[in-house]
N, C-alpha and C positions, 0 to 999 in steps of 0.2 A: 810621354805617358803611352801608356801600351793600347792597342784597338782593343774596344770594348768585347770583341770574342774571345781577346787572350792573344792573339797571335801574333806575333815581333812586329813591331812599327817599320811599317816601310821609309828606308831611308828620301830626303828630298831630293827629288829628281830621278828617280829609278823607276822602270817599269815595270808592272805588275809580271809575275811568271806566266810565260804561255801554258795553255792549256795542253795535256796532253797528248800525243798525238795517237787519232783510230788508228788500230791495226789495218794491214795488209786484207783482213776479214772482215772489217768492219763492227759496230757495235755489238755487244750480246744482244739477242734477242729476246734472253728470257727474262733479263735483269729489269728492274725497273730502273736505276741505275745507268744502266747501259756502259760498261765496261767494254773495253777495248776485248772483243773474244778471242779467243786461241784455238777452239773446235768447229769441227764441220760435224753434222751429223752425216755416215754414208749415204742413209735413205730420204731421205728429205731436205738434206743442206740447209739445216736451220745452225746458224752461228750459235757458240756459247760459250761463258766465259769459265767454266769450271765442273768440277764430276757432277754437283748437285745439280746445277742448270741444266747438265744435259740428260741427269735421269728425270728430271721436274717436264721436261719436253715430253717426254714418254708418255705420262701421263694424262698430259692433257689431250682434250677432243676424244678423237678416235682410239690413239694411241700409236705413235710409232715403235716398228723392229728395230729398228736402229742397225739394221743388213743393206746392204746396197742389194739393190736390185738386177744382178747379175743376167736377167733376162729382159731388160728394160729395152724401149728402143734409142737409137744414137743415130744422130744425122751421121753421113759418111762424111761430111765436109768438116766434124770435131774428131773425127778419130786420129788416135795417134797409134804408137807402135805398145802402149798400156792395156793399152783396150784389145788389140790384137792378141796381147799373150795373155790378159783375162779371159778372151772369147776361147783361146785354146786348151787353158785349162778348166773352162766350166764343160767343153765337150768330152774331155779325156777324164772328168769326173762324173758325168755323166755315163758314159760307156762302161766307167769300172764298177759302176752301181747296177746296170745291166746285167754283167759280169757276174755279182754278187748274189743277186736273186737268184738267175739260174742256177745257182749253186748251190741255194739256202733250201733243206727242206725241215719242214717242221715235224717234232716231235710228236707222234702221238702213243694213244696209249697202246699197247701191243696185243693183237688180238680182236679190236675193234674193224669197224667198217672201212673209217679213213684212214686207220692205219693201210690195209688194206688198199685202199684207192691208190694212197701215196709210194706204195711197193711197187705197183703192176705199172710195167713201162706201154708208153703210148703208143697204141694200135698206128701201125702203119696203114699210109692211105692205098696203098696196093689190096692189104685183108678188107679192108672200109668197104673198097670198088668190088673187089670180086663179091661178097655176101650182098652187095647190094644188087648187082648185077644180074646174079644166081637166082635171088629171091625173085624178081621182076621177071625174070624167064619162068616163073614160075606160076607167075600173076598174083605176088605180094609186093605190095606198097614197101618198102621196108626203111625205116628211118633209123640212123646211128647217132645216137646222142655225141658231145664233146665227152674226150678222155678226163678221167674223175668225175663224173658222174656217177653214180650210183648205178645207176641199170646199164650203164656200160663195165662198169666194172665186172659188175655181178654175171656178164653175158659171156657164155662159155660156147656159142654157136657156131658153127665152120661149117665150111665145104670138103666134102671126102670128092675130091680130085678122082683116086683109082676108081671109087664106085658111082661117081657124078649121083650123090647123092647129099642133100644138106640132114646137117644134125643138128639139131635146133634146143635151144635153153627153154624148158619150158615149167613154168610155174602154177600150179596146183593150191586153190583156194576151196576148202571143202566148210559148207558154210552149214550151224548149227540152224535147228529149229528155229521156227520163232520169226517174225514180221516184224520188220523194220518203217518209219515212216519217213517222211519228204520232209525239209526241213523246213518246209510251213507249217507241218503243222498238221497234213491230210491226213486222209485214213488210207490214200494208196500205197502198195506194197512198192518196196526199193532193197534191191539186194545189198546194196552197197552199203547199207547200217546194220545188215545183222553181222554178229559175231562170228568171228569163224570157229569151226570145231578140229581144226586141224591145214595144215600148211605142207605140201611136198614139192619137192624140184626133182626136177629129168634135167641133168649135167648138157648131153648129146642124146636127143630121144630123134631116134629112125624117124625121116619124113612119111617112109613107108608103115611106120604101125599106126594102129588105130587108136583110137581112142580111148575105147573098150579095156586094150590089153592092157594100154598103159594103164587105167584107173585098174586093171585087177594084180599089177604088181605091187602097188599102193596099201590095197586094201585084201593081199596075203598075207594069210598067218604066219609066223616066224619069231625063232629067239628075240625076245627082249621087247620084241612089240606088242604086249599085254595092256600096257595103259595106253598105247596110240589107238588100240584096236577097240577100244573100248570110248576111246572118245568116237569112235566113227563107226558106230556100232550100226547106226539105225542108217549109213552106206554099205558096209557089212552086210546088211538081212538085206537090204536090194538086190545086192549085187547074186545072194545066195536065191532069190525069190522071183530073178530075171525071166525070163519069157519068149524065148530062151535066150535070145540075145541080150536082155537089158535094156533094153533102147527106149521100154516104154517106163523103167521106175527110175533109174539116172539120167540125171539133164546136164548138159552139157554147156555155159556160155562164156563167150569173150566179148570182153568191152570194145566199142566202137572206137575210135578214136577221133577227137577232133570237137566230139561234140562238147559243150558248154557242162561246166561241172554241177550246176542245177537242174541240168535235163542230161543224165547220163544215157547213154541207149546199148544194150547187147545182143549179138547174134546168138539162135540159140541155133547151134552146133549138133549135127548128127553123131552120134558117139561111135556109130558102125562104120563111118568112113576113115579113111584115112588121115593124117597129121597134114597130108600137101592138099589133099584134097579140101580138108577144112578154112585151110588158110587163104585158097584163092580165091581170088577177088578182093582180100580184105586188107586192112592198114595195118602194118606191126609196127613200134618202136622199141629195137632192142631184139625184142622175146618173147612170143606170146604168154600170155598169165591169163589159166582158163577156174573158171566157177562152176562146182560142183552141186547137183543140189538134189532131191529125193522128189519125185515124183508120187501118186495129185499133190501131196501136203505144200509143197515148193512152186505152185505153181505159180505164173504173174507175178513172182518176185523178183525179176527183170525183166526190164519193158524194152522190147524188142523196138526197132527201127521203124520208120515209116514206111510202108511199102514207097 
């Protein structure tokens, strides 16, 4: 009669069949039945018997990527020729990736500031050193930003060796009438929060030019400038009523670099002096940015450095 479990009866005197021999990788570490393992995870060395078990172990706990850590430490006593080849290929791929990154150039919308930065070639260390040296000789502490920064791209300052003069890029901000308030809600006037009426740029302003002469160029009438001069009417009227040099009607300020963002201070510049005289003894990041206001209604809108 057969066995109760339906299996064929063992003949008298015959030994039961031996259990299956475990594989060389041992038993599966995922299955409950623990069958012989066939695969080993390259990342964590977990032995599995099937694809289902391999996928299952990657979802347990913190999860396993299943990829070998190519930069993991390995004792030199365990090093083999295969490890040397793997390291060589890893270094070769790293060099190829480095070369690919250097050649890659992102695509920006034409005409945007980002596109302009990407198209500008990096400034040579010699040019930066020359500008810094010549500015220091004039008593100006010049700081140049890394390539790709907006102010570095916009800067057109250069040193004219033939005439031995600095030709600065200068950005002007003409502030509209009105009072700003501090971030803390106080009543103290703060020029940085005044909405500007207009802006202007001088790409190459000779350091021997006075601030007042430079302002006259931006406030002079001309074809196609009616709309702009309308926004600058208060500055044009102040220039017309100057006494006789306009030193008491137009005020020019420059921010003091290095001040906290919540406590900005500005130098009051003498508009009758040259740009070189105004920048002497001051710190400049790339190029000067000057703020223009009208006196006496704008008196006190810019806080001056403590004496």
